[in-house]
C-alpha positions in Angstrom: -57.5 84.7 10.0 -56.8 87.3 7.3 -59.1 88.6 4.7 -59.0 87.2 1.2 -58.5 89.8 -1.5 -59.4 88.4 -4.9 -58.3 90.5 -7.9 -60.2 89.9 -11.1 -58.5 90.4 -14.4 -60.8 93.2 -15.6 -61.6 96.3 -13.5 -65.1 97.4 -12.8 -66.2 100.8 -13.9 -68.3 103.3 -12.0 -71.1 103.1 -14.6 -73.0 100.5 -12.6 -73.3 103.1 -9.8 -74.1 105.9 -12.1 -76.9 103.9 -13.7 -78.9 103.8 -10.5 -78.9 107.6 -10.1 -82.4 108.7 -11.3 -83.8 112.2 -11.4 -87.5 113.1 -11.2 -88.9 116.3 -12.5 -91.5 118.3 -10.8 -92.6 121.6 -12.4 -94.5 124.2 -10.5 -94.7 127.8 -11.7 -96.7 129.1 -8.8 -94.7 128.1 -5.7 -91.2 127.0 -5.0 -91.1 123.9 -2.9 -88.3 122.1 -1.2 -88.6 118.3 -1.6 -87.1 116.9 1.5 -87.3 113.9 3.7 -89.0 115.2 6.9 -86.4 116.4 9.3 -86.2 115.6 12.9 -85.9 118.6 15.1 -83.3 118.1 17.9 -82.4 119.8 21.1 -80.4 123.0 20.9 -82.1 124.0 17.6 -80.2 121.6 15.5 -81.8 119.1 13.2 -80.9 116.6 10.5 -82.3 116.9 7.0 -81.7 114.6 4.0 -82.3 116.7 0.9 -83.7 115.4 -2.3 -82.2 116.6 -5.5 -85.2 115.9 -7.6 -87.1 119.2 -7.5 -87.5 121.3 -10.5 -89.2 124.7 -10.5 -89.4 127.9 -12.4 -89.5 131.1 -10.4 -92.4 133.1 -11.9 -91.9 136.9 -11.4 -94.7 138.0 -13.8 -97.7 137.4 -11.6 -98.1 140.9 -10.3 -97.1 142.8 -7.1 -99.8 141.3 -4.8 -98.8 137.7 -5.7 -95.2 138.6 -5.3 -95.8 140.1 -1.9 -97.7 137.1 -0.7 -95.0 134.7 -1.9 -92.3 137.0 -0.4 -93.9 137.0 3.1 -94.2 133.2 3.1 -90.6 132.8 2.0 -89.3 135.3 4.5 -91.1 133.5 7.3 -89.5 130.2 6.4 -86.1 131.8 6.4 -86.7 133.5 9.7 -87.4 130.1 11.3 -83.9 128.9 10.1 -82.3 131.5 12.4 -83.6 129.5 15.3 -82.4 126.1 14.2 -79.5 124.6 12.3 -80.4 121.8 9.8 -77.6 119.5 9.0 -77.3 116.3 7.0 -76.5 112.9 8.7 -73.0 111.6 8.2 -73.1 107.9 7.5 -69.3 107.8 7.7 -69.0 109.4 11.1 -72.0 107.6 12.5 -70.4 104.3 11.5 -67.2 105.2 13.3 -69.1 106.1 16.4 -70.9 102.8 16.1 -67.5 101.0 16.2 -66.6 102.3 19.7 -66.8 99.5 22.3 -68.4 100.0 25.6 -66.0 101.0 28.4 -67.3 98.1 30.4 -67.1 95.4 27.8 -65.2 95.2 24.5 -67.8 92.8 23.1 -70.7 95.3 23.0 -71.0 98.7 21.3 -70.9 101.8 23.4 -73.4 103.5 21.2 -75.9 100.8 20.0 -78.2 103.5 18.7 -75.6 104.4 16.0 -75.4 100.8 15.0 -79.1 100.7 14.8 -79.0 103.7 12.5 -76.5 102.0 10.2 -78.7 98.9 10.0 -81.7 100.9 8.9 -80.2 103.4 6.5 -78.5 101.5 3.7 -79.6 102.8 0.3 -81.1 100.6 -2.4 -77.8 100.3 -4.4 -76.1 98.9 -1.3 -74.3 102.1 -0.4 -74.5 104.5 2.5 -74.4 108.3 2.2 -76.5 111.2 1.2 -79.5 110.2 -0.9 -79.0 110.9 -4.6 -75.3 111.6 -4.0 -73.4 113.5 -6.6 -71.8 111.3 -9.4 -68.5 113.1 -8.7 -68.6 112.0 -5.0 -68.0 108.2 -5.5 -64.9 108.3 -3.4 -66.9 109.8 -0.5 -69.7 107.1 -1.0 -67.0 104.3 -1.1 -65.5 105.6 2.1 -68.9 105.9 3.9 -70.1 102.5 2.6 -66.9 100.8 3.8 -67.1 102.4 7.2 -70.7 101.2 7.6 -69.7 97.7 6.5 -66.9 97.7 9.0 -69.2 98.7 11.8 -71.7 95.9 11.0 -68.9 93.4 10.7 -67.3 94.6 13.9 -70.4 93.6 15.9 -71.3 90.6 13.7 -74.7 91.7 12.5 -76.4 92.6 9.2 -74.8 89.9 6.9 -77.1 90.7 4.0 -76.4 94.4 4.3 -72.7 93.7 4.4 -72.9 91.6 1.2 -74.7 94.4 -0.6 -72.2 97.0 0.7 -69.3 94.9 -0.4 -70.8 94.4 -3.8 -71.2 98.1 -4.2 -67.6 98.7 -3.3 -66.4 96.1 -5.8 -68.5 97.5 -8.6 -67.2 101.0 -8.0 -63.7 100.4 -6.7 -62.0 101.8 -9.8 -63.3 105.2 -8.8 -61.0 105.2 -5.8 -58.1 106.2 -8.0 -60.1 108.2 -10.6 -58.5 111.7 -10.8 -61.8 113.2 -12.0 -63.6 112.2 -8.8 -63.6 114.6 -5.9 -61.4 113.4 -3.1 -62.6 114.0 0.5 -59.9 115.3 2.9 -57.6 112.4 3.9 -59.2 109.9 1.5 -55.8 108.6 0.3 -54.9 107.7 3.9 -58.3 106.8 5.4 -59.7 104.5 2.7 -56.6 102.2 2.3 -56.5 102.1 6.1 -60.1 100.9 6.3 -59.3 98.3 3.6 -56.6 97.0 5.9 -59.0 96.9 8.8 -61.5 95.0 6.5 -58.7 92.4 6.0 -58.2 92.2 9.8 -62.0 91.5 10.1 -61.8 88.7 7.5 -64.1 90.5 5.0 -63.8 89.1 1.5 -63.5 91.8 -1.2 -62.9 91.1 -4.9 -60.7 94.0 -5.8 -58.7 94.9 -8.8 -55.0 94.6 -7.9 -53.9 97.6 -9.9 -56.3 100.0 -8.1 -55.5 98.4 -4.7 -51.8 98.7 -5.2 -52.1 102.3 -6.4 -54.1 103.2 -3.3 -51.4 101.6 -1.0 -48.7 103.4 -2.9 -50.3 106.8 -2.6 -50.9 106.2 1.1 -47.3 105.3 1.7 -46.1 108.4 -0.1 -48.3 110.7 2.0 -47.3 109.0 5.2 -43.6 109.1 4.4 -43.8 112.8 3.5 -45.7 113.6 6.7 -43.3 111.6 8.9 -40.3 113.2 7.3 -41.7 116.7 7.8 -41.5 118.8 11.0 -44.5 120.8 9.9 -47.0 121.4 12.7 -49.7 121.5 10.0 -48.8 118.1 8.7 -48.9 116.7 12.3 -52.4 118.1 12.6 -53.3 116.5 9.3 -52.1 113.1 10.6 -54.1 113.5 13.7 -57.2 114.5 11.8 -57.1 111.3 9.7 -56.5 109.1 12.7 -59.1 106.5 11.7 -57.0 105.7 8.7 -53.8 105.2 10.6 -54.6 102.3 12.9 -51.6 101.0 14.7 -49.3 103.3 12.9 -50.7 106.3 14.7 -49.0 108.0 17.6 -52.1 108.4 19.7 -50.5 110.5 22.4 -49.6 113.0 19.7 -53.2 113.0 18.6 -54.5 113.9 22.0 -52.5 117.2 21.9 -55.2 118.4 19.5 -58.1 117.6 21.9 -60.4 120.6 22.4 -62.2 121.8 25.5 -65.3 119.9 24.5 -63.4 116.7 24.4 -63.3 116.3 20.7 -60.5 116.0 18.1 -61.1 118.7 15.5 -64.9 118.7 16.3 -64.9 115.5 14.2 -67.0 112.6 15.5 -65.0 110.1 13.4 -61.6 111.3 14.6 -62.8 111.4 18.2 -64.4 107.9 17.9 -61.1 106.4 16.5 -59.2 108.0 19.3 -61.6 106.6 21.9 -61.3 103.1 20.4 -57.5 103.2 21.1 -57.2 105.3 24.2 -60.5 105.2 26.1 -60.3 108.9 26.9 -63.1 110.2 29.1 -63.2 113.6 27.3 -63.7 111.8 23.9 -66.5 109.7 25.5 -68.2 112.8 26.9 -68.1 114.6 23.6 -69.7 111.7 21.7 -72.3 111.3 24.4 -73.2 114.9 24.2 -73.4 114.7 20.4 -75.8 111.8 20.6 -77.8 113.4 23.4 -78.4 116.3 20.9 -78.8 114.3 17.7 -80.4 111.0 18.8 -79.0 108.0 16.9 -76.7 109.6 14.3 -74.1 112.4 14.1 -73.0 115.0 11.5 -69.5 115.1 10.1 -68.6 118.2 12.2 -70.0 119.4 15.5 -70.6 121.9 16.9 -71.3 124.2 14.0 -74.1 126.4 15.1 -72.1 129.7 15.0 -70.7 128.9 11.6 -74.1 127.9 10.1 -75.8 131.1 11.3 -72.9 133.3 10.1 -73.2 131.6 6.7 -76.9 132.6 6.7 -76.0 136.2 7.4 -73.3 136.2 4.8 -75.5 134.6 2.1 -78.5 136.9 2.8 -76.1 140.0 2.5 -74.5 138.7 -0.6 -77.9 138.0 -2.2 -79.1 141.5 -1.4 -81.9 140.5 1.0 -80.4 141.0 4.5 -82.6 144.1 5.1 -85.6 141.8 5.5 -84.0 140.1 8.5 -82.5 143.0 10.3 -83.6 141.8 13.8 -82.6 138.2 13.3 -79.2 139.2 11.9 -78.6 141.6 14.8 -79.2 138.8 17.2 -76.7 136.6 15.4 -74.1 139.3 15.4 -74.5 140.1 19.1 -74.4 136.4 20.0 -71.3 135.9 17.9 -69.6 139.0 19.4 -70.4 137.6 22.9 -68.8 134.3 21.9 -65.8 136.1 20.4 -65.2 138.0 23.7 -65.5 134.8 25.7 -63.0 132.9 23.5 -65.5 130.4 22.3 -63.8 127.2 21.0 -66.1 126.9 18.1 -64.8 130.2 16.7 -61.1 130.1 17.6 -60.3 126.5 16.6 -61.7 126.8 13.1 -60.0 128.9 10.5 -63.2 129.2 8.5 -65.5 130.2 11.4 -62.9 132.6 12.8 -62.3 134.2 9.5 -66.0 134.6 8.7 -66.8 135.9 12.2 -64.0 138.5 12.0 -65.0 139.7 8.5 -68.7 140.0 9.3 -68.4 141.5 12.7 -65.7 144.0 11.6 -67.9 144.9 8.6 -70.8 145.7 10.9 -68.6 147.9 13.0 -67.8 145.6 16.0 -64.4 146.5 17.4 -62.5 143.1 17.4 -58.9 142.1 17.0 -57.6 140.6 13.8 -54.9 138.7 15.7 -56.8 135.3 15.8 -57.2 135.3 12.0 -53.6 136.4 11.5 -52.4 133.4 13.6 -54.2 131.0 11.3 -52.3 132.6 8.4 -49.0 132.7 10.1 -49.2 129.0 11.2 -49.6 127.9 7.6 -53.1 126.7 8.2 -54.0 127.7 4.7 -51.8 124.9 3.1 -54.9 122.9 2.2 -54.5 119.7 4.1 -57.2 120.5 6.6 -59.1 123.2 4.8 -61.7 123.0 2.0 -62.1 125.7 -0.6 -64.8 127.5 1.5 -62.3 127.9 4.3 -59.7 129.2 1.9 -62.2 131.7 0.6 -63.1 132.8 4.1 -59.4 133.3 4.9 -58.9 135.4 1.8 -61.8 137.7 2.4 -60.8 138.1 6.1 -57.3 139.0 4.9 -58.8 141.6 2.6 -60.5 143.1 5.6 -57.3 143.1 7.6 -55.4 144.8 4.9 -58.0 147.4 4.6 -58.5 148.2 8.3 -55.5 146.9 10.3 -52.3 148.6 9.3 -49.9 147.0 11.9 -51.2 143.5 11.3 -51.3 143.9 7.5 -47.6 144.8 7.5 -46.8 141.7 9.5 -48.9 139.6 7.1 -46.8 140.4 4.0 -47.9 140.0 0.5 -46.8 136.3 0.4 -49.8 135.4 2.6 -52.2 137.0 0.1 -50.4 135.5 -2.9 -50.4 132.1 -1.4 -54.2 132.2 -0.9 -54.7 133.6 -4.4 -52.6 130.8 -5.8 -54.6 128.1 -4.0 -57.9 129.6 -4.7 -57.1 130.1 -8.4 -57.2 126.3 -8.9 -53.8 124.8 -8.4 -54.9 122.9 -5.3 -58.6 122.9 -6.0 -59.2 122.1 -9.7 -62.8 123.0 -10.6 -65.1 120.3 -11.7 -68.9 119.8 -11.9 -69.2 119.5 -8.2 -67.3 122.7 -7.4 -68.2 124.8 -10.4 -70.3 127.3 -8.6 -68.0 127.8 -5.7 -65.1 128.4 -8.1 -67.2 131.0 -9.9 -67.7 132.7 -6.6 -63.9 132.5 -6.0 -63.2 134.0 -9.4 -65.5 136.9 -8.6 -63.8 137.5 -5.3 -60.4 137.5 -6.9 -61.5 139.6 -9.9 -63.5 142.3 -8.0 -61.8 143.7 -4.8 -64.2 144.4 -2.0 -63.5 148.2 -2.2 -64.6 148.3 -5.9 -67.6 145.9 -5.7 -70.9 147.7 -6.2 -73.5 146.0 -4.0 -76.2 145.4 -6.6 -73.8 144.3 -9.2 -72.3 141.8 -6.7 -75.9 140.7 -5.7 -76.6 139.8 -9.3 -73.4 137.8 -9.7 -74.0 136.1 -6.4 -77.6 135.2 -7.4 -76.1 133.6 -10.6 -73.5 131.6 -8.7 -75.6 130.7 -5.7 -75.7 126.9 -5.1 -79.0 125.7 -3.7 -77.5 122.3 -3.2 -74.3 123.5 -1.7 -72.8 120.1 -0.9 -69.6 120.5 0.9 -66.8 118.0 1.5 -64.5 117.5 4.5 -63.7 113.8 5.3 -67.2 113.2 3.9 -69.9 115.2 2.2 -72.5 117.2 4.0 -75.2 119.8 3.3 -77.3 122.2 5.3 -80.4 124.3 4.4 -78.6 127.0 6.3 -75.9 127.0 3.7 -77.8 126.3 0.5 -81.5 127.1 0.4 -84.0 127.6 -2.5 -85.9 130.1 -0.3 -82.9 132.3 -0.2 -82.7 132.3 -4.0 -86.4 132.7 -4.6 -86.5 135.8 -2.4 -83.4 137.2 -3.9 -84.7 136.9 -7.4 -88.1 138.3 -6.6 -86.5 141.2 -4.6 -84.0 142.0 -7.3 -86.7 142.1 -10.0 -89.1 144.1 -7.9 -86.4 146.7 -7.1 -85.3 146.7 -10.8 -88.9 147.5 -11.9 -88.8 150.5 -9.6 -85.4 151.5 -10.9 -86.6 151.5 -14.5 -89.5 153.7 -13.7 -87.2 156.1 -11.8 -84.9 156.3 -14.8 -87.8 157.2 -17.0 -88.7 160.0 -14.5 -85.1 161.2 -14.6 -85.1 161.3 -18.4 -88.4 163.3 -18.3 -86.9 165.7 -15.8 -83.8 166.2 -18.0 -86.0 167.2 -21.0 -88.3 169.3 -18.9 -85.3 171.3 -17.8 -84.1 171.5 -21.4 -80.7 170.0 -20.4 -80.8 168.0 -23.6 -80.4 171.2 -25.5 -76.9 171.8 -24.2 -74.9 170.2 -27.0 -71.6 170.6 -25.2 -72.6 168.4 -22.3 -72.3 164.7 -22.1 -75.6 162.8 -21.7 -74.9 160.5 -18.8 -78.3 160.2 -17.1 -78.3 156.4 -17.2 -74.8 156.3 -15.7 -75.7 158.8 -13.0 -78.8 156.9 -12.1 -77.0 153.5 -12.2 -74.4 154.7 -9.7 -77.3 155.3 -7.3 -79.3 152.2 -8.1 -76.3 150.0 -7.8 -75.6 151.2 -4.2 -78.8 152.5 -2.6 -81.2 150.1 -4.3 -83.9 149.6 -1.6 -87.4 150.7 -2.7 -87.9 153.1 0.3 -84.8 155.1 -0.7 -86.3 156.5 -3.9 -85.8 160.1 -2.8 -82.1 159.4 -2.1 -81.6 157.8 -5.5 -83.3 160.6 -7.4 -81.4 163.3 -5.5 -78.2 161.5 -6.2 -79.0 161.0 -9.9 -80.3 164.5 -10.6 -77.4 166.1 -8.9 -75.1 163.7 -10.7 -76.5 164.8 -14.1 -76.2 168.5 -13.1 -72.6 168.2 -11.9 -71.7 166.5 -15.2 -73.4 169.3 -17.2 -71.8 172.1 -15.1 -68.4 170.4 -15.2 -68.5 170.3 -19.0 -69.8 173.9 -19.0 -66.8 175.2 -16.9 -64.4 172.9 -18.8 -65.3 173.5 -22.4 -68.8 174.9 -22.9 -68.8 178.3 -21.2 -67.0 181.6 -21.5 -65.6 183.3 -18.4 -68.4 185.8 -18.7 -71.0 183.0 -18.6 -69.3 181.3 -15.7 -69.2 184.5 -13.6 -72.8 185.3 -14.6 -73.9 181.8 -13.5 -72.3 182.2 -10.1 -73.7 185.7 -9.7 -77.2 184.5 -10.4 -76.7 181.6 -8.0 -75.7 184.0 -5.2 -78.7 186.3 -5.8 -81.0 183.2 -6.2 -84.2 185.1 -6.8 -83.7 186.6 -10.3 -85.5 187.1 -13.6 -84.0 184.5 -15.9 -85.3 186.3 -19.0 -83.3 189.4 -18.3 -80.5 188.5 -15.9 -78.9 185.7 -17.9 -76.2 186.6 -20.3 -76.9 183.6 -22.6 -79.5 181.0 -23.2 -77.1 178.3 -21.9 -76.7 180.1 -18.6 -80.5 180.4 -18.3 -81.0 176.7 -18.9 -78.4 175.7 -16.4 -79.4 178.2 -13.7 -83.1 177.3 -14.1 -82.4 173.6 -13.8 -80.2 174.2 -10.7 -82.8 176.5 -9.1 -85.8 174.2 -9.6 -83.9 171.0 -8.7 -82.3 172.4 -5.5 -85.7 173.8 -4.4 -87.4 170.4 -5.1 -84.7 168.4 -3.3 -84.5 170.9 -0.5 -88.3 170.8 0.1 -88.3 167.0 0.2 -85.2 166.8 2.4 -86.7 169.3 4.8 -89.7 167.0 5.3 -87.5 164.1 6.0 -85.4 166.1 8.5 -88.2 168.1 10.1 -86.1 171.2 9.5 -85.0 173.4 6.6 -81.9 172.2 4.9 -82.2 174.0 1.5 -79.6 176.6 2.6 -77.1 173.9 3.2 -77.7 172.4 -0.2 -77.2 175.8 -1.9 -74.0 176.3 0.0 -72.7 172.9 -1.2 -73.4 173.9 -4.8 -71.9 177.4 -4.3 -68.7 175.8 -3.0 -68.5 173.6 -6.0 -69.1 176.5 -8.5 -66.4 178.6 -6.9 -63.9 175.7 -7.0 -64.7 175.1 -10.7 -64.3 178.8 -11.4 -60.9 178.8 -9.7 -59.7 175.9 -11.9 -61.1 177.6 -15.0 -59.1 180.7 -14.1 -55.9 178.6 -13.7 -56.5 177.1 -17.1 -57.1 180.5 -18.8 -54.2 182.1 -17.1 -51.9 179.2 -17.8 -51.2 179.0 -14.0 -49.4 176.0 -12.5 -50.4 175.7 -8.8 -48.6 173.5 -6.4 -50.0 170.0 -6.0 -51.2 170.8 -2.5 -53.0 173.9 -3.7 -54.5 171.9 -6.6 -55.7 169.1 -4.3 -57.1 171.6 -1.7 -59.4 172.9 -4.4 -59.6 169.7 -6.5 -61.4 167.5 -3.9 -64.2 170.1 -4.0 -64.2 170.6 -7.8 -64.5 166.8 -8.3 -68.2 167.5 -7.6 -69.2 164.8 -5.2 -70.6 167.3 -2.7 -74.0 167.9 -4.5 -74.3 164.2 -5.2 -73.5 162.6 -1.8 -74.3 165.3 0.8 -77.9 166.0 0.0 -78.6 162.3 -0.4 -77.6 161.8 3.3 -80.8 163.6 4.3 -82.9 160.8 2.6 -81.3 157.6 4.0 -83.3 157.7 7.3 -81.4 159.2 10.3 -81.9 162.8 11.4 -78.8 165.0 10.7 -78.8 168.0 13.0 -76.9 171.1 12.0 -74.1 170.4 14.5 -73.5 167.0 12.9 -73.3 168.5 9.4 -70.7 171.0 10.7 -68.8 168.3 12.7 -65.1 167.6 11.6 -66.0 163.9 11.2 -68.6 164.8 8.6 -66.1 166.9 6.7 -63.4 164.3 7.0 -65.6 161.6 5.4 -66.4 163.9 2.5 -62.8 165.0 2.0 -61.5 161.5 2.1 -63.9 160.1 -0.5 -63.5 163.2 -2.7 -59.7 163.1 -2.6 -59.8 159.4 -3.6 -62.1 160.4 -6.5 -60.0 163.3 -7.7 -56.8 161.2 -7.7 -58.4 158.2 -9.4 -59.8 160.4 -12.1 -56.5 162.2 -12.6 -54.5 158.9 -12.8 -56.9 157.4 -15.4 -57.3 160.6 -17.5 -53.9 162.2 -17.3 -52.7 161.2 -20.8 -55.8 162.7 -22.4 -55.8 165.8 -20.2 -52.1 166.4 -20.8 -52.7 166.5 -24.5 -55.5 169.0 -23.9 -53.3 171.1 -21.6 -55.5 170.6 -18.5 -54.3 170.5 -14.9 -53.9 167.1 -13.5 -52.3 165.7 -10.3 -50.0 163.4 -12.3 -48.7 166.2 -14.5 -48.3 168.5 -11.5 -46.3 165.9 -9.6 -44.0 165.5 -12.6 -43.7 169.3 -13.2 -42.9 170.1 -9.6 -40.5 167.1 -9.4 -37.9 169.0 -11.4 -37.0 166.0 -13.4 -36.7 163.7 -10.4 -40.2 162.2 -10.8 -41.3 160.2 -13.8 -44.9 159.7 -14.9 -44.7 156.1 -13.6 -43.4 157.2 -10.3 -46.0 159.9 -10.0 -48.8 157.5 -10.7 -47.4 155.0 -8.2 -47.2 157.7 -5.5 -50.7 158.9 -6.1 -52.1 155.4 -6.2 -50.5 154.8 -2.8 -52.1 158.0 -1.6 -55.5 156.7 -2.8 -55.0 153.5 -0.9 -54.1 155.3 2.3 -57.1 157.7 2.0 -59.4 154.7 1.2 -58.3 152.8 4.3 -58.7 155.9 6.5 -62.2 156.4 5.0 -63.2 152.7 5.8 -61.8 153.1 9.3 -64.1 156.1 9.9 -67.0 154.4 8.3 -66.7 151.3 10.6 -65.9 153.3 13.7 -68.7 153.2 16.4 -67.1 154.6 19.5 -67.0 158.4 19.5 -68.7 158.7 16.1 -71.4 161.4 15.6 -72.3 160.7 12.0 -75.0 157.9 11.8 -73.9 154.6 10.4 -76.4 154.8 7.5 -74.9 158.1 6.4 -71.3 157.0 6.8 -72.1 153.9 4.7 -73.2 156.2 1.9 -69.7 157.7 1.7 -68.2 154.2 1.5 -70.7 153.3 -1.2 -69.6 156.3 -3.2 -66.0 155.3 -2.8 -66.9 151.9 -4.3 -68.6 153.6 -7.2 -65.5 155.6 -7.9 -63.1 152.6 -7.7 -65.4 150.6 -10.0 -65.8 153.5 -12.5 -62.0 154.1 -12.6 -60.8 150.5 -12.3 -59.7 150.5 -16.0 -60.4 153.9 -17.6 -62.4 157.1 -16.9 -65.6 155.2 -16.1 -68.0 156.7 -18.6 -66.2 155.3 -21.7 -66.2 151.6 -20.7 -68.2 149.2 -22.8 -68.2 146.8 -19.9 -69.8 149.5 -17.7 -72.6 149.9 -20.3 -73.4 146.2 -20.2 -73.4 146.4 -16.4 -75.9 149.3 -16.4 -78.2 147.2 -18.6 -77.9 144.2 -16.3 -78.8 146.2 -13.2 -81.6 148.4 -14.6 -83.1 146.7 -17.7 -82.6 142.9 -17.5 -84.7 140.9 -15.0 -83.6 137.5 -13.8 -85.3 134.2 -14.5 -84.3 131.1 -12.7 -85.0 127.5 -13.8 -84.4 124.6 -11.4 -83.5 121.4 -13.1 -83.8 117.8 -11.8 -80.4 117.7 -10.2 -81.0 120.9 -8.2 -78.4 122.9 -10.2 -79.7 126.2 -11.6 -79.6 128.0 -14.9 -79.8 131.7 -14.8 -81.3 133.4 -17.9 -81.1 137.1 -18.5 -84.1 138.4 -20.5 
């Protein structure tokens, strides 16, 4: 007996559903609470949570350091506990499909009655099944979950009243099934019409609008026809993934080609259950039994996901700038993930998202792993969108960025079309932004706009705080959420930490400005006043409170190098330049009599006192005297600058090689970066400081800086008659090299040097320079690429606004009733 589909003349709108969504408001300025239904802790550290979206809170960062410290510790402890468990939302949709599986001993009884019991006791008040307070833009998901639960109840002939309420909900909201503004779960256009056909087979009576119903069937037919006509392996995988919507049309033997070692199809309980219904495969049965042994009476939409969830935690904590608080926990996650990588763990290598994230994070922390698994996902066209959500696309793109930066052979094989394809899909063609995906699209825009090699850590932290989604509802075949993905504690700690560090930074900038005036550097009218920029470059990269000495060394030497660069460039005569170097070599002099001018006296005195101060502090950190090394760094710079000044005055035109051999030193990074290395923690013995690896790191970052500067400033410097790598390339090209070709060639050289630098920074085996010190060279490289991304760095208005945001403008977060956040900049 077939189902009766009655089509009323007028369609029902989704307003009836929207009207039942209510938001409560709870305001608490003292603590940040997570309003959740109590979660059930399950074996293996995995638990289900159903998150309420009705919390509102204002993060108060004005209560003083003691209060902030107390809140920080409580928040950090809650986050630490998350490393030992994975909290995941229940999937009504998948649980319903598992409930439909018949017993292997009798087709008249369910194999998993506990799932049927869950369905019976978890219908929502409006007649639907799904996440409580589900998003208004997820009506297609709710329709799909509700229909699956209705089918499960009807399949076993129980819950007539629940079935009636569920059908009524579907009828009232059926028009949403073709609403283009609604977010479509993966496979919805195949699965939902397929379930409607199954409802007809079960003699369920639904009063549906014919126009909508016919449109659904038409879209399904188009998708299936396209898939059947295609030989694409990816489309075959898609058809297998949406098996529960295929019914008798499915080639179930083809589906079983995608069975994984754990017995599942795509780690999807619903796909696996549908296959088990048709084929009675023992592997599928074992997988579902193991899932329910772990979860009790319901399942998530994807399992297992432990590795991915914990990597998401590591990634989020790093992006929010608070990973240092969880160093032990993060190291444990990294080591465990690396072990799983070496053992070929299915959870990593069968998921494009997990594999990409694992590769990027492990490689970024210096683990020596191959990029081949990620490359295979890209080569197999797994990024076409049928099986992957926007988060997976983003993971693939960021992994490809890392491959291109560190793996020359593989990056050549993955030509630019792979990158362009990902950029195209991420930019919105396949994933149009809407209210549900607004924040992830903002994250995507940032990743596309700011390449990883030019992304200053604290600037990125601030953007990530702004875009962080505490709700973080994700959608595969159905929606799901996890406190390991989106968590208010992460955001609370990030804001408090950012504002605390920023208050320290403001005080340090004031100290720097006092130092500048005490040393009378403000009296030198020829010199650019760039103290805020110099300090910003330190605060944006080495922002941790305990690294104050490193920041102040970096910033003071940055100010001094700017002053001296201007002095050698435009401010001083040759007599003054030679006099300054002579005084520096003598060191112990009488400034009142030995200086040929007041300007020389001001500069030398500032150099002498600052080098002595930094040297004394560094010697305490290192438990040995390092002042001589710092003076040698400065002397090398002064001699290199004098050489360039001589070339300018003599109208000499050196070869490009000779210019660069001097230019990477004269670019003046030595006094900024090298003394700061003494303050980042590790001991640097003299043999390490003299090691070729140490010098290579310095030369690579300095060469990048020199070339970036020359590329951006060559037009201005050409007019001023100054030496420049671009003009020298053209001059020595004897008419064969244009300015455009010279810039292209030097830009390629920058890219090569940057990749070599990153390779050294990430290298563990055979490296003598401590990782914390190598990281500082990479941080400086990021500063340079950011400063010179558009112009010469100092003249950018955008940069001025960024400096304000990092040093002067604290963050205030307001939580609203629907858990979305507004970020206010005071």
